[in-house]
ZASE-937946 format. One line per 2 residues: for each residue x, y, z of N, C-alpha, C. Coordinates in nm, 4 decimals, decimal comma. Each point is the difference from the previous one (the first is absolute). Example, Ala and Ser with C-alpha at 12.3 -4.5 7.8 and 13.67 -1.06 7.14 Angstrom:
1,3190 -0,5690 0,7800 -0,0890 0,1190 0,0000 0,0900 0,1200 0,0000; -0,0350 0,1050 -0,0720 0,0820 0,1190 0,0060 -0,0770 0,1090 0,0730
***
This chain:
0,0812 -0,1186 0,0000 -0,0812 0,1186 0,0000 0,0866 0,1265 0,0000; 0,1124 -0,0064 0,0740 0,0893 0,1153 0,0039 0,0621 0,0261 -0,1358
0,0283 -0,1028 -0,0754 0,0605 0,0168 -0,1317 -0,0968 0,0681 -0,0962; -0,1273 -0,0361 0,0079 -0,1014 0,0626 -0,0860 -0,0144 0,1472 0,0354
-0,0052 0,0307 0,1297 -0,0113 0,1401 0,0440 0,1222 0,0804 -0,0426; 0,1175 -0,0601 0,0131 0,1227 0,0674 -0,0408 0,0027 0,0230 -0,1512
-0,0478 -0,0974 -0,0767 -0,0066 0,0132 -0,1463 -0,0974 0,1104 -0,0411; -0,1155 0,0068 0,0643 -0,0989 0,1056 -0,0302 0,0577 0,1367 0,0350
0,0666 0,0107 0,1132 0,0617 0,1270 0,0389 0,1076 0,0415 -0,0993; 0,0792 -0,0957 -0,0476 0,1033 0,0289 -0,0985 -0,0601 0,0496 -0,1313
-0,1091 -0,0608 -0,0443 -0,0682 0,0427 -0,1227 -0,0541 0,1416 0,0159; -0,0570 0,0309 0,1140 -0,0545 0,1347 0,0234 0,1124 0,1037 -0,0007
0,1104 -0,0299 0,0654 0,1123 0,0939 0,0036 0,0581 0,0200 -0,1397; 0,0187 -0,1070 -0,0759 0,0544 0,0114 -0,1356 -0,0929 0,0795 -0,0907
-0,1304 -0,0234 0,0073 -0,0919 0,0758 -0,0851 -0,0003 0,1480 0,0366; 0,0135 0,0309 0,1294 0,0073 0,1400 0,0422 0,1261 0,0665 -0,0527
0,1123 -0,0694 0,0057 0,1262 0,0549 -0,0497 -0,0062 0,0204 -0,1514; -0,0557 -0,0952 -0,0715 -0,0097 0,0139 -0,1461 -0,0944 0,1115 -0,0397
-0,1089 0,0191 0,0727 -0,0924 0,1093 -0,0316 0,0634 0,1352 0,0301; 0,0865 0,0065 0,0997 0,0664 0,1253 0,0348 0,1056 0,0369 -0,1032
0,0472 -0,0949 -0,0812 0,1023 0,0279 -0,1000 -0,0545 0,0790 -0,1180; -0,1311 -0,0073 -0,0246 -0,0608 0,0730 -0,1105 -0,0268 0,1431 0,0458
0,0505 0,1010 -0,0740 -0,0252 0,1380 0,0416 -0,1486 0,0323 -0,0116; -0,0543 0,0506 0,1080 -0,1432 0,0278 0,0023 -0,0294 0,1479 0,0182
0,0972 0,0857 -0,0277 -0,0233 0,1437 0,0130 -0,0998 0,0435 -0,1062; -0,1040 0,0662 0,0411 -0,0984 0,0511 -0,0954 0,0099 0,1515 -0,0053
-0,0243 0,0548 -0,1189 0,0077 0,1444 -0,0217 -0,1229 0,0447 -0,0774; -0,0189 0,1304 -0,0050 -0,1122 0,0563 -0,0746 0,0422 0,0350 -0,1415
-0,0786 -0,0436 -0,0951 0,0166 0,0378 -0,1404 -0,1224 0,0830 -0,0353; 0,0205 0,1301 -0,0158 -0,1097 0,0906 -0,0329 0,0068 0,0290 -0,1494
-0,1103 -0,0228 -0,0702 -0,0054 0,0259 -0,1438 -0,1050 0,1072 -0,0245; 0,0432 0,1075 -0,0661 -0,0865 0,1133 -0,0321 -0,0177 0,0016 -0,1506
-0,1230 -0,0161 -0,0451 -0,0289 -0,0095 -0,1434 -0,0609 0,1308 -0,0492; 0,0733 0,0696 -0,0888 -0,0481 0,1232 -0,0631 -0,0081 -0,0164 -0,1509
-0,0026 -0,1233 -0,0490 0,0197 -0,0252 -0,1428 -0,1271 -0,0047 -0,0839; -0,1171 0,0138 0,0582 -0,1287 -0,0085 -0,0699 -0,0324 -0,1417 -0,0471
0,0823 -0,0985 0,0338 -0,0227 -0,1407 -0,0340 0,0273 -0,0854 0,1230; -0,0581 -0,1196 0,0021 0,0302 -0,0940 0,1074 0,1452 -0,0452 -0,0113
0,0628 -0,0271 0,1140 0,1370 -0,0508 0,0050 -0,0037 -0,1353 0,0697; 0,0657 -0,0986 -0,0620 0,0101 -0,1342 0,0567 0,1477 -0,0322 0,0172
0,0347 -0,0578 0,1152 0,1393 -0,0331 0,0255 0,0079 -0,1404 0,0600; 0,0864 -0,0818 -0,0601 0,0240 -0,1345 0,0512 0,1416 -0,0033 0,0575
0,0108 -0,0417 0,1263 0,1284 -0,0085 0,0682 0,0262 -0,1456 0,0377; 0,1159 -0,0511 -0,0422 0,0398 -0,1361 0,0343 0,1303 0,0071 0,0786
-0,0030 -0,0487 0,1240 0,1146 0,0074 0,0886 0,1064 -0,1027 -0,0331; 0,1113 0,0117 0,0703 0,1117 -0,0927 -0,0199 -0,0313 -0,1341 0,0662
0,0922 -0,0931 -0,0125 -0,0190 -0,1329 0,0596 0,0021 0,0054 0,1523; 0,0517 0,1075 0,0568 0,0050 0,0128 0,1455 -0,1399 0,0165 0,0579
-0,0774 0,0935 -0,0544 -0,1331 0,0259 0,0539 -0,1102 -0,0708 -0,0777; 0,0224 -0,0228 -0,1284 -0,1007 -0,0578 -0,0893 -0,1316 0,0776 0,0059
0,0110 0,1308 0,0219 -0,1191 0,0848 0,0069 -0,0519 0,0272 -0,1404; -0,1306 0,0177 -0,0121 -0,0638 0,0281 -0,1275 -0,1141 0,0976 0,0253
-0,0001 0,1104 -0,0753 -0,1056 0,1007 0,0147 -0,0507 0,0388 -0,1383; -0,1311 0,0185 -0,0102 -0,0597 0,0556 -0,1211 -0,0815 0,1202 0,0453
0,0477 0,1202 -0,0328 -0,0582 0,1242 0,0504 -0,0798 0,0689 -0,1094; -0,1166 0,0492 0,0347 -0,0858 0,0736 -0,0926 -0,0259 0,1381 0,0578
0,0271 0,1023 -0,0806 -0,0217 0,1377 0,0420 -0,0953 0,0639 -0,1006; -0,1214 0,0379 0,0419 -0,0962 0,0610 -0,0931 0,0507 0,1329 -0,0549
-0,0582 0,0416 -0,1107 0,0435 0,1231 -0,0663 -0,0254 0,1217 0,0883; 0,0886 0,0958 -0,0151 -0,0118 0,1271 0,0690 0,0460 0,1104 -0,0949
-0,0213 0,1226 0,0369 0,0389 0,1122 -0,0851 0,1065 0,0826 0,0716; 0,0531 0,0976 -0,0711 0,0993 0,0906 0,0582 -0,0595 0,0746 0,1189
-0,1265 0,0426 -0,0119 -0,0649 0,0761 0,1061 -0,0560 -0,0887 0,1115; -0,0455 -0,1215 -0,0360 -0,0566 -0,0923 0,0975 0,0668 -0,1367 -0,0146
0,1208 -0,0160 0,0536 0,0709 -0,1270 -0,0149 -0,0607 -0,1097 0,0879; 0,0216 -0,1236 -0,0409 -0,0394 -0,1152 0,0805 0,1223 -0,0443 0,0797
-0,0168 -0,0133 0,1298 0,1100 -0,0382 0,0879 -0,0338 -0,1348 0,0632; 0,0893 -0,0972 -0,0173 -0,0161 -0,1330 0,0605 0,1256 -0,0309 0,0797
-0,0172 -0,0544 0,1197 0,1116 -0,0370 0,0861 -0,0026 -0,1517 0,0174; 0,1128 -0,0646 -0,0290 0,0125 -0,1447 0,0115 0,1096 -0,0321 0,1010
-0,0141 -0,1108 0,0701 0,1029 -0,0494 0,0905 0,0662 -0,1188 -0,0670; 0,1312 0,0124 -0,0274 0,0738 -0,1058 -0,0695 0,1247 -0,0339 0,0805
0,0535 -0,1182 -0,0254 0,1227 -0,0430 0,0664 0,1208 0,0612 -0,0699; 0,1052 0,0286 0,0756 0,1240 0,0511 -0,0586 0,0642 -0,1089 -0,0840
0,0349 0,0348 -0,1243 0,0605 -0,0958 -0,0919 0,0361 0,0730 -0,1281; 0,0734 -0,0681 -0,0872 0,0249 0,0490 -0,1350 -0,0988 -0,0723 -0,0901
-0,0964 0,0730 -0,0524 -0,1099 -0,0593 -0,0754 0,0248 0,0103 -0,1501; -0,0421 -0,1014 -0,0705 -0,0103 0,0054 -0,1453 -0,1358 0,0617 -0,0290
-0,0004 0,1116 -0,0734 -0,1203 0,0809 -0,0142 -0,0480 0,0019 -0,1446; -0,1313 -0,0104 -0,0171 -0,0638 0,0240 -0,1285 -0,1126 0,1000 0,0242
-0,0020 0,1072 -0,0789 -0,0982 0,1068 0,0183 -0,0757 0,0221 -0,1297; -0,1327 0,0182 0,0110 -0,0842 0,0381 -0,1139 -0,0587 0,1360 0,0341
0,0237 0,0980 -0,0874 -0,0474 0,1360 0,0231 -0,0345 0,0644 -0,1330; -0,0579 0,1175 0,0035 -0,0319 0,0782 -0,1201 -0,0742 -0,0843 -0,1037
-0,1088 -0,0608 0,0406 -0,0868 -0,0770 -0,0884 0,0721 -0,1203 -0,0613; 0,0783 -0,0719 0,0814 0,0587 -0,1256 -0,0436 0,1472 0,0011 -0,0313
0,0714 0,1101 0,0171 0,1441 0,0017 -0,0243 0,0661 -0,0827 0,1092; 0,0722 -0,1031 -0,0402 0,0618 -0,0918 0,0952 0,1487 0,0275 0,0122
0,0502 -0,0030 0,1217 0,1435 0,0122 0,0239 0,0374 -0,0986 0,1093; 0,1261 -0,0381 -0,0009 0,0455 -0,0925 0,1034 0,1380 0,0430 0,0472
0,0354 -0,0464 0,1155 0,1278 0,0338 0,0599 0,0013 -0,0495 0,1419; 0,0606 0,0769 0,0882 0,0075 -0,0408 0,1393 -0,0480 0,1134 0,0897
-0,0391 -0,0379 0,1210 -0,0392 0,0963 0,1018 0,0679 -0,0426 0,1290; 0,0929 0,0826 0,0478 0,0729 -0,0293 0,1234 -0,0764 0,0614 0,1165
-0,0641 -0,0857 0,0778 -0,0787 0,0464 0,1140 0,0853 -0,0191 0,1247; 0,0606 0,1092 0,0448 0,0837 -0,0037 0,1199 -0,0563 0,0881 0,1102
-0,0934 0,0849 -0,0338 -0,0634 0,0894 0,0953 -0,1292 0,0510 -0,0603; -0,0647 0,0904 0,0687 -0,1248 0,0563 -0,0509 0,0246 0,0727 -0,1318
-0,0861 -0,0243 -0,0990 0,0158 0,0574 -0,1341 -0,1323 0,0617 -0,0430; 0,0093 0,1108 -0,0740 -0,1159 0,0589 -0,0660 0,0285 0,0062 -0,1492
-0,0849 -0,0620 -0,0787 0,0117 0,0044 -0,1455 -0,1142 0,0858 -0,0531; 0,0343 0,0994 -0,0815 -0,0999 0,0882 -0,0597 -0,0028 -0,0271 -0,1499
-0,1121 -0,0469 -0,0510 -0,0165 -0,0213 -0,1436 -0,0542 0,1282 -0,0595; 0,0842 0,0671 -0,0804 -0,0322 0,1306 -0,0559 -0,0974 -0,0138 -0,1162
-0,0646 0,1087 -0,0427 -0,0917 -0,0072 -0,1133 0,0685 -0,0546 -0,1251; -0,0700 -0,0852 -0,0718 0,0573 -0,0646 -0,1181 0,0339 0,1036 -0,1064
0,1173 -0,0144 -0,0595 0,0429 0,0892 -0,1062 0,0598 0,1299 0,0483; 0,0161 0,0172 0,1307 0,0544 0,1248 0,0532 0,1447 -0,0212 0,0419
0,0891 0,0835 -0,0531 0,1398 -0,0041 0,0373 0,0166 0,0633 0,1381; 0,1081 -0,0337 0,0682 0,0263 0,0560 0,1327 0,0259 0,1482 -0,0088
-0,0329 0,0691 0,1067 0,0343 0,1418 0,0098 0,1490 0,0123 0,0287; 0,0662 0,0829 -0,0766 0,1427 0,0235 0,0205 0,0187 0,1357 0,0652
0,0883 0,0071 0,0974 0,0314 0,1269 0,0633 0,1457 0,0328 -0,0292; 0,0262 0,1261 -0,0261 0,1361 0,0450 -0,0284 0,0830 -0,0122 0,1261
0,1108 -0,0718 -0,0107 0,0857 -0,0206 0,1163 0,1141 0,1010 0,0009; 0,0772 0,0075 -0,1085 0,1094 0,0956 -0,0103 0,0485 0,0028 -0,1445
0,0913 0,0918 -0,0307 0,0624 0,0102 -0,1311 0,1450 -0,0463 0,0125; 0,0522 -0,0633 -0,1061 0,1405 -0,0405 -0,0006 0,0554 0,0128 -0,1417
0,1315 -0,0017 -0,0108 0,0668 0,0047 -0,1296 0,0252 -0,1424 -0,0482; -0,0329 -0,0259 -0,1264 0,0298 -0,1324 -0,0559 0,1408 -0,0003 -0,0591
0,0380 -0,1094 -0,0665 0,1359 -0,0128 -0,0541 0,0318 0,1038 -0,1063; -0,1029 0,0468 -0,0713 0,0216 0,0997 -0,1049 0,0014 0,1425 0,0553
-0,0151 0,0141 0,1319 0,0008 0,1330 0,0598 -0,1342 0,0702 -0,0073; -0,1072 -0,0730 -0,0320 -0,1330 0,0589 -0,0089 -0,0705 -0,0123 0,1344
-0,0786 0,0995 0,0325 -0,0764 -0,0003 0,1241 -0,1275 -0,0817 -0,0222; -0,0179 -0,1073 0,0773 -0,1181 -0,0859 -0,0140 -0,0714 -0,0088 0,1339
-0,1312 -0,0181 -0,0074 -0,0817 -0,0126 0,1205 -0,0068 -0,1463 0,0420; 0,0083 -0,0231 0,1277 -0,0119 -0,1352 0,0557 -0,1325 -0,0049 0,0758
-0,0854 -0,0931 -0,0399 -0,1317 -0,0128 0,0599 -0,0064 -0,1216 0,0904; -0,0872 0,0050 0,0970 -0,0217 -0,1120 0,0912 -0,1475 -0,0365 -0,0048
-0,0267 -0,1305 -0,0070 -0,1386 -0,0444 0,0021 -0,0556 0,0132 0,1406; -0,1253 0,0390 0,0084 -0,0665 0,0140 0,1283 -0,0566 -0,1365 0,0396
0,0778 -0,0768 0,0756 -0,0433 -0,1340 0,0397 -0,0976 0,0044 0,1159; 0,0082 0,0996 0,0849 -0,0882 0,0053 0,1155 0,0780 -0,0124 0,1289
-0,0692 -0,0393 0,1046 0,0585 -0,0104 0,1323 0,0807 -0,1290 0,0138; 0,0803 -0,0123 0,1070 0,0704 -0,1267 0,0231 -0,0996 -0,1149 0,0122
0,0381 -0,1155 -0,0451 -0,0790 -0,1245 -0,0081 -0,1130 0,0089 -0,1011; -0,0112 0,1098 -0,0753 -0,1020 0,0114 -0,1039 0,0671 -0,0146 -0,1360
-0,0586 -0,0809 -0,0862 0,0507 -0,0157 -0,1355 -0,1161 0,0177 -0,0967; 0,0178 0,0900 -0,0965 -0,1030 0,0230 -0,1006 0,0230 -0,0950 -0,1166
-0,1021 -0,0767 -0,0337 0,0104 -0,1035 -0,1018 -0,0707 0,0471 -0,1261; 0,0697 -0,0049 -0,1125 -0,0590 0,0346 -0,1292 0,0561 -0,0947 -0,1048
-0,0841 -0,0502 -0,0857 0,0452 -0,0829 -0,1126 -0,1060 0,0088 -0,1080; 0,0396 0,0483 -0,1166 -0,0914 0,0055 -0,1130 0,0793 0,0059 -0,1283
-0,0668 -0,0303 -0,1097 0,0622 0,0065 -0,1326 -0,0449 0,1287 -0,0664; 0,0888 0,0611 -0,0787 -0,0327 0,1222 -0,0712 0,0674 -0,0028 -0,1357
-0,0503 0,0818 -0,0899 0,0468 0,0028 -0,1385 0,0885 0,1221 -0,0211; 0,1237 -0,0242 -0,0410 0,0930 0,1070 -0,0322 0,0021 0,0157 -0,1513
0,0051 0,1227 -0,0473 0,0049 0,0248 -0,1441 0,0853 0,1225 -0,0264; 0,0479 0,0112 -0,1209 0,0813 0,1158 -0,0353 0,0799 -0,0241 -0,1255
0,0960 0,0886 -0,0230 0,0888 -0,0115 -0,1150 0,1108 -0,0994 0,0354; 0,0292 -0,0969 -0,0864 0,0978 -0,1030 0,0352 0,1439 0,0505 -0,0036
0,0792 -0,0530 0,0907 0,1449 0,0111 -0,0032 0,0481 -0,1368 -0,0459; 0,0570 -0,0078 -0,1177 0,0250 -0,1305 -0,0614 0,1029 -0,0823 0,0752
0,0773 0,0623 0,0878 0,0918 -0,0779 0,0838 -0,0764 -0,0867 0,0997; -0,1238 0,0402 0,0330 -0,0840 -0,0753 0,0936 -0,1099 -0,0771 -0,0717
0,0163 -0,0268 -0,1271 -0,1073 -0,0613 -0,0794 -0,0419 -0,1367 0,0523; 0,0899 -0,0722 0,0649 -0,0354 -0,1329 0,0517 -0,0941 0,0076 0,1198
-0,0173 0,1167 0,0610 -0,0883 0,0153 0,1147 -0,1446 0,0271 -0,0380; -0,0247 0,0392 -0,1248 -0,1341 0,0417 -0,0413 -0,0842 -0,1208 -0,0376
-0,1322 0,0113 0,0264 -0,0925 -0,1076 -0,0359 -0,0536 0,0146 -0,1412; -0,0002 0,1200 -0,0536 -0,0511 0,0193 -0,1351 0,0194 0,1429 -0,0477
-0,0307 0,0199 -0,1286 0,0162 0,1306 -0,0645 -0,1237 0,0303 -0,0819; -0,0235 0,1279 -0,0277 -0,0979 0,0391 -0,0984 0,0457 0,1293 -0,0663
-0,0393 0,0155 -0,1242 0,0357 0,1192 -0,0765 -0,1180 0,0950 -0,0041; 0,0295 0,1274 0,0141 -0,1015 0,1040 -0,0074 0,0568 0,1081 -0,0902
-0,0369 -0,0041 -0,1225 0,0532 0,0973 -0,0955 0,1480 -0,0215 -0,0198; 0,0798 0,0985 0,0320 0,1446 -0,0079 -0,0179 0,0730 -0,0451 0,1263
-0,0727 -0,0350 0,1031 0,0628 -0,0328 0,1272 -0,0267 -0,1450 0,0385; 0,0939 -0,0571 0,0711 -0,0152 -0,1345 0,0550 -0,0074 0,0119 0,1520
-0,0963 -0,0683 0,0598 -0,0174 -0,0010 0,1447 0,0151 -0,1425 0,0510; 0,0392 -0,0144 0,1260 0,0087 -0,1325 0,0603 -0,1017 -0,0098 0,1122
-0,0310 -0,1215 0,0399 -0,0769 -0,0233 0,1214 0,0651 -0,1146 0,0759; -0,0137 0,0075 0,1334 0,0630 -0,0973 0,0868 -0,0854 -0,0173 0,1247
-0,0266 -0,1236 0,0365 -0,0754 -0,0306 0,1207 0,0960 -0,0057 0,1179; -0,0267 0,0790 0,1023 0,0895 0,0102 0,1158 -0,0753 -0,0398 0,1272
0,0749 -0,0349 0,1035 -0,0568 -0,0320 0,1306 0,0600 0,0940 0,1032; -0,0870 0,0579 0,0814 0,0418 0,0862 0,1094 -0,0230 -0,0758 0,1300
0,1047 -0,0192 0,0802 -0,0097 -0,0749 0,1253 0,0718 0,0756 0,1101; -0,0649 0,0174 0,1121 0,0611 0,0562 0,1186 -0,0594 -0,0705 0,1198
0,0691 -0,0213 0,1082 0,1337 0,0459 0,0313 0,1061 -0,0894 -0,0609; 0,1159 0,0560 -0,0257 0,1106 -0,0774 -0,0546 0,1215 0,0174 0,0887
0,0854 -0,0989 -0,0015 0,1226 0,0053 0,0784 -0,0020 -0,0965 0,1163; 0,1151 -0,0193 0,0580 0,0161 -0,0980 0,1083 -0,0424 0,0540 0,1360
-0,0267 0,1285 0,0104 -0,0348 0,0573 0,1281 -0,1466 -0,0221 0,0369; -0,0796 -0,0509 -0,0941 -0,1432 -0,0129 0,0236 -0,0362 -0,1439 0,0317
-0,1057 -0,0173 0,0757 -0,0469 -0,1352 0,0348 -0,0840 -0,0599 -0,1114; -0,0720 0,0843 -0,0734 -0,0831 -0,0460 -0,1114 0,0851 0,0081 -0,1244
0,0432 -0,1160 -0,0524 0,0941 0,0000 -0,1120 -0,0559 -0,0772 -0,1179; 0,0339 0,0466 -0,1204 -0,0409 -0,0662 -0,1240 0,1046 -0,0990 -0,0418
***
């Protein structure tokens, strides 16, 4: 009888130790939708937590945004996002602390603020702009496709999707993607 009791106690202690090895820190993920479309986000955690979340944020406007707060486990998530009437993007989301993601209106570029002027290599005075990302722990998310057009520079001809002639002039068109935030400093990455 003592051996059975000792075995049960050992199983309980081992299961407690193994459960304590999995990080269980939870944080707030606040998503603010100003995009005029519903936003869907699928988060798949690493093998450590095996967490899985499918988040739905109803449409909101610039003046009346929709704010949703979710409680998620800290982890590096594989992320898939659908926004702007079905535009899909994927990447990672590093959840290490409380995060606020703001989905900006579709088709709107970030506001740039003049930071300072500097001289370039040619000695010309150029303006250096900074994107207005927002407050700490806030990241503004934007991703959409847009059409670029203009007079072609034939050195860049391999970048263009097509051409058309209009009288004596030739114009090009090119499908481009605008994605923010970019860089390694952000938690929401493409």
